[in-house]
N, C-alpha and C positions, 0 to 999 in steps of 0.2 A: 429384493431388499430381505433381509433378515428380520425377525420378529421387532428390534431394538429400534432401527431405522423406520420400520414399516408405523410402529407408534409414533414415532416423531411426526413422520410425514403426515400420519392422520391429524394430529395437534395442530399443526403448521396450517394444514386446510381450512381448520375449523376455525383459526384465527384470520384466514385471508379475506380480502376487500376489492372488489372487482375496480371499483373506483381508483382506488391508492395503485392496484395491479397499473390499470392503464396509464396513469400518471407516471409510473416509474418507466413504463414501456418507452415513453418519449424522453424522459429526463435521461434516462441511460443510453439513448442512443441505439436504438434496438433493430433500427430500419435497415433495409439492405445497403452493404456498403458501409454501413457507419460501424464504431468501435466495437460496439455491443450486439453487433448483428445476431439474430434468431435468439436472444436470451429471453428466458420464460419468466412471470414473475406473480406470485401469488398476491402480493399486496399487504406486506406487513411490514410496521413501521420497525424500524432500529430498536429503539426504547423497548419494544415487546419482545424481540428477539435476544436482547440483553437478559431479560427476567427469565427466558426461556434458558439461558445457559445456566442458572443456577439449578434449574430444574433437570436438566440431562447431562451436567457436567460430568458424571459418573461413569457415562457410558464408555466401552473400550475404545482405544484407539482404532482399532479395526474397523468398528461400528460408525465412528467420526469420520475415518477417511470415505466407508461407504455414502455417509451422507453428502461429502463434500462433491461425491460424483453426480448429485442430482442436477437433473437439469433446469431445477427451479433455484433462482438466484438466492431466495432467502435462506434456503436451506444450504448452498453453500456458503452464505456468511455465517449462518448458525454456526456450521461445521469449525469454520475459521475461528469464531471466536471460543468455542468449547477449546480447539486446540490452544489457542493462548492463555486460557485458564488453566487447561492441564499444566502445559509450558511452567508456567509461573510459579505453580504449586507442587511441582514435581520435586521428589524428596531425594532424587540420585541422578546422578550426571549422566547413566545408562538412559533413563526414563527421557531425560531432554534431549539427549542424543536421537533416540527413536523419533520423537516429535520433530526435531530438526531434520532430520533425513526424510522422514513422511512430508513434508511441507515440501521440500526441494524436489522430490520424485512425484509431486503431485500437481505444480505449477499451472498445466495444462487447465486445470480447473480453478485457479486464483485468476481470473480472465475479466477483471472489472476493476478500476479504479479503487474502488471502496471495499473491495475484497483486498486488495493488496494494502489499503492506507490503514486497515484496522489489524492487520496480522505481520506484515513484515518488520517493523522495528521489534517489535514483542517477541519473537521468535528468530528470526534470522540475526537481527542486530543483537539481541540478547544473548544468543548464543557464541556469535563472534566477536565479543567485545574484549575478550582475554583469550582470543584463539586466533589463527592465522586466518585474515581477510581475504584470501585469493578468490573464495567461493563468490563474493561479491564483483569482484573484477569481471569474473567468469560471465556472470548474469547480465553485467552491463556491456558485455560484448554479444549478447545475445541477437538473435534476428527477430524474436518474440517482444512486442512492446510491453507486455505484462512483466515480463521477466527484467526488463531494462527498469521499470519502473520499481520492482522490489528491490533492485539493486540501490537505487537510490535513497528510497524511503527507509530502508532498511538503517541507513546511518543516523536516521534521527535518534536512535538509543544512543548512538555515541554525541551527536550532539547536546543531548539532554547531559552527558558526562563532561562535557565541554572538550571533547575531542572532536576536532574537525578537519584532520586530514585527508581522511578518506572521503568526506562529503564533498571536497574541494577539489580532490583527484577524479572521483565519478562525475562532477559536474564538468571538468574538462574535457573528460573522454565525450561528454554526451552534449557539448555543444554544435554538434553536428548533426543532432539527430532531427528526423525531418516530422517527428509527432509531437503535436501541440500536448497532448498529455503528459509528454516527457518533460515540455519546456516547463509546463506547470510546475511538475515535481520537483523538479532542478531548482527554479526559481522561489519556490516555498522553502525547500532547503536551505536555500543560501540567505533567505530572508531569517529562519529560524538561527542561522549561526550568526548574522547578524544582531540580532535582539541578544546575544549572550557577549559578542565581542566585535561590536562596529569595526573596529579596525582590520580586523582579519576579512570580513566581509569586502570592507572598501580596496584593500590590498586587491582582493579577487577582481572585484569588479573593474578597477582601474587599470587592469592588466587585460580583461577580455571583454568590456561591456559594448565594445563596437562591433565585435561579432556575434554577440549574443543574439538568438532570436528574440524580436520584439517582446513575446510572451513571457519568456524567461526573465528577461530585464524587466518586465512591470512588476511581476511579480516580486523578485528579488527586492526592487526598491520601495514596495508597497510601503513601509512603514518610516522612509525616510522623512525629513522634512521637505516641503514643497520646491524649494529652490534648489537643493540637491537633485529630488528627483528629476527636476525640467533639466539641469545640466547633463544629467545621464541620456536624458530623452532625445535631447538636441546635440547630444555629440560635443559638448564643450568643458567636459572636464579636464 
């Protein structure tokens, strides 16, 4: 690592906590055969990392990407939070494009659900909102779980703009996905659609609820009145 990233890593080690690290190892399923297998944690809470963003957001894009390649989860999370800050404050389309392309070319390091969820909508979603959205569909077709999660979570940016079409299309593509973490992500985004436009969510659910994985359905209907939830769960809508 170069001097800038070395300095940041030294600071992160100072902030580390072995008890928090041990808890994170369990929480993020790092055991053999689990989705986070082999991930390493320093033990730093997210609010502390967000404070670090203010301190280090001025580092170069190359230094940020170097930090993203760290074997430590919190370093990768910090790098992504810095990328989000850089994208939101970029003063030119060229700078935004560089951040967007860098994100897409480093997805191998965006390899846990929290890393995806803190960044995908703010970079991929924000960048593609007024552009061709084909890259999201390419991600949705990936054999890598985290790229598929990036696809659906990136549409959260669109949802917040009352634009639901791509969320529904991606959800339909992922109905047969075998991964629980994808079921949860799709269900969550459908729920967010329903918060803003209940009729749109209901139309999708009525068409697909019998084929939806149970976890996806439960997440999607979580905020509905109990009587409606039971109708969906019992297949009597």
